[in-house]
N, C-alpha and C positions, 0 to 999 in steps of 0.2 A: 775187269771189275775188281775193286779192292776186296780183300777178305776181312779186313778189320777196320774199325772206326777210326776217324781222325781225332786224336785226343785234344787237338787245339780248338775244336768246336765246343760250344757250350754243352751240348748234349753229350758229346764224347767224353769230355772231362768229368762231368758229373756222373756219367754211367760208370766210369772206372772208380772214382774216388768218393762220390757223394751219397752213396746209398748205405743203409744200415747193414745190408747183407755183404757189402764189400769193404767195410771199415777196416778189416785186417789188411787190405791192400794199402789204404791210406796210412795206417799205423806203421807198416813196414817201410813205406817210402819216407815218411817223416823221421823215423828213427835213424835213417841214414844221414839225416841233416843235423840231428840234435846231439848235444854233448851227453856223456854218460849219465850225468846227474838229472837230466830231463828226459830220459827215455820213457816212452809211452807204453803202459801195460794195457790200457783200454781207454776208450774215449766215447763221448756222446756228442751227437750232432745238435747244434743249436740253430735258432732262427737266423737265416742269412740276411734278413732285412732288419736294419737297425734304424729306429726312428729317433729324431733329435729330441733333446730335452725341451727345446723351445720351437715354436712353430716357424720361426724365421730361419732356423738352422737347416742345413742340408742333410738329407738322410743318406745312409750308405747301404748298399746291397752287395754282400760278399758272394763269391762263388761257393766257398765252403767255410763254415764257421763251426768250430768244434772245441770241446773242452776235455782234457784228459782227466781221468779219475783222480789223479794226483794234483789237479788244480791248474796246470798250464793251459793257456788258451791259444788257439791257432786260427789265423785267417789264411786260407790257401787260395791264391788267385791264379788263374790262367789268363795272361794278357796277350791278346792277338796283335795289337797294333800300338805303335809308340804314341804316347799321350803327352801333351804339354803339361809340365809340372807333375810328372809321374811320381817323383820322390815326395813332393808335397802331399800328393793324394795318398800315398802309402802311409805317411805319418798321420794324416787326418783319420784314416781308417783305424789305426791302432788305438785312437782315443776312445773308441766305443767300447771295446772289451776292457779297457782300463777303467773307464767311468762306471761301467756296470758293476764293478766290484765294490763300489762305495756302499757302505752300510749305514743304516739309520742308527741314531743313538750313539753310544760310546764305542768309537772305532779308532784304532791306533794307526790307520792308513797302511797297514801291511797289505802288499799286493802279491798276487800270483803272477808268474812269468807270462809274458805275451810274445808270441812269435808271428811275424808276418812273412809268409813264404810266397814268392811270386815266380811263376814259371813263365818266362817271356819268349814269345815267338818273334822277337825283334832284338836289335842291339840298341841299348839306351846310352852306352858310352860313346860320346861323339869323337873323342880323340883316340886314334888307333893305338897309340902307345899305352893308353890307360885301360884298354879293353881286357876284361876278365870274364871267363865263362861263369864262374861262381864268385859271388861277393857276399861275405858274411859281415854284417854291420851291427855294432853294439856301441853303447856309450862308453867312451874312454877319455882319460885325462890327457894333459899336454905331453906326457911321456909315453903315451900309447898303452898305459895300464888300464885294465877293465875297471870302470867306475861303478857300473850298475849291471847286474846280471839278470835283470827281469824284463828287458826289452831288446828284442833281437829282430833283425831283418835278414832274410835269405833271398838273394836274387840269383836266378839261373837264366843266363842269356843263351837260350837253346841254339841259335844259329852259330854260336861259337864252340859248341860241343861237336868235335869231329873225330872222336875215337872210333876205331874200327873194332870188330868183334875180338880179334886177337890181342887188342890193346887194353881191354877191360881188366881192371885190377881188383875191384871190390864191388860190393852190393850197390853202392851209390852209382858207380859207373854203369852198372847193369840197368838200373832204373832209368837213367838218363838215355842210355842207348835204346831202351824199350820205347820211351816216349818219343824220342827223335825219329825213330824208324817204323813205328807201329803200323802206320797206314800203308807202308810199302812191303811189309812182310807177307809172304805167301805160306810160311810154315814157321814153327817155333825153332829159332836157332839153338844149336846144341848148348851154348853157354847159358841160355835162359831156360833150359829144360829142367826146372825145379818147381816144386809145388806152388810157391807164391806167384811165380810168373805164369805157370800153367793156368792158374785161376784167372789171372789178369787177361791172358789171351782168350780164355773161354768167355769172360765178361765182355771183351771187346769184339767178339765175333759178330759180324753182320748177320749171319745166319740165325743167331739167337734172338734177334729183335722181333717184336710183334709188328704187325702191319702198322699200327699207330705209332710205335716207336720209330719205325723206319721212315715214316712220313715226316716226323719231327726232325730226325737226324738229317734227312736229305735237304730239308728247308734250311737247317743250320749250315750244312755244307755249302749250299749255294750262296748264302750270305757270306761265309768265310771266303770263298773264291772271289766273290764280287769285291769284298773289302781289299783282298790281296791285289787284285787287278787294279783297283783304284789307286792303291799306294804305289804300285810299280809304275803306273802311268804318270803319277805326279812326280815321282823321282826322275823318270826319263825326261819329262818336260823341263824339270828344274836343271838337269844336267845339260840339256840342249840349250837352254837359255843362258846358262853360265858359259858354255863354249862359244855361243854367238857373241856374248858380251866381251869375252876375252879376244875373240877374233876382231871385233869392231875396234876395241881399244888398241889393238896392234896396228890396225890400219890408220887410226888417228895419229898414233905416235910417228908412223912413217910419213904421214901427210904433214905433220908439224915440222919434221926434220927437213922435208923438201921445201916447205914454205920459207923456212929459215935460210935455205940455199937459193931463194928467189926463183924457184921453179914456177912455171905457169900452172894455173888450176887445171887446164885440160890435160897436161902431162901427169900431174899428180893423180887425177881421176883415173887415168889409164893404168897407172901402176898400183893403185891401192884398191880399186873397185868401188870407191866412193863416187858419188855423182859430182859434177862440176859445181852444182848449187851447194852441196854439202861442204866441199872444199872452200868455196868462197865464204860461206857462213863461218867456217872454222877460222879462216883468215881474218875476218872482221872481228870475231871474238878475241883473237890474239892481239889485234891492234888496240882494242878497248882496254885490255888488261895492261898493256904497256903504257 
């Protein structure tokens, strides 16, 4: 049995970072991602559900939505599965804390900074050579110079974080190591044995949950496992289909070469694994193309 909650579940993530009593954990985590001029001294949680201005618009429900006392606004999301148009969705989400800053009457359009922080339990970079564990995104000009310092995206692809305990160099590394391995820890590692992480471990301890909380968490965990299993099955089936397609294409190429050498369909079927009927159909199609 695990000793600590899985932070990738809805319950686990919000238990760690979404409660008033644990906002010091969220502040400490976010400050590792933020530049010095946007460090958070304190924050207030805001309604995670944002309704559209018009009834025809889509609403947004954030995992965590908060505002620093200095004005910065944060959307913090734990994403468990790869979504189509994920980047578009992220951009759509930040429009809500931007629009809510609009003031009636005489307003000069000055905005507070908005940060979208996404902890991803998947890899969204499709090209291996472009994969980065951490991606900090801001508006820049054609020379790569920062154009606007009030809209930032922070993406953490957790499957790409592979540092071991002895390789951790800073507080940010420690938080990522904590989140990546929390559900597998049976004790607090020496490198995480400091007050902020001690509190995080205490918060995440399954033994500290009430009966009602445990029931909600276990339901979340079953949903998480089911989703992961469905994704793995879909990937395996896609790979198998791709392999079969490649194998079949290879057989067809061999069959075409043998047909060009005037070999009989029965012999071609024997050496390729295709049926005689498939070879004859291929032969007829080739004749039509000629």
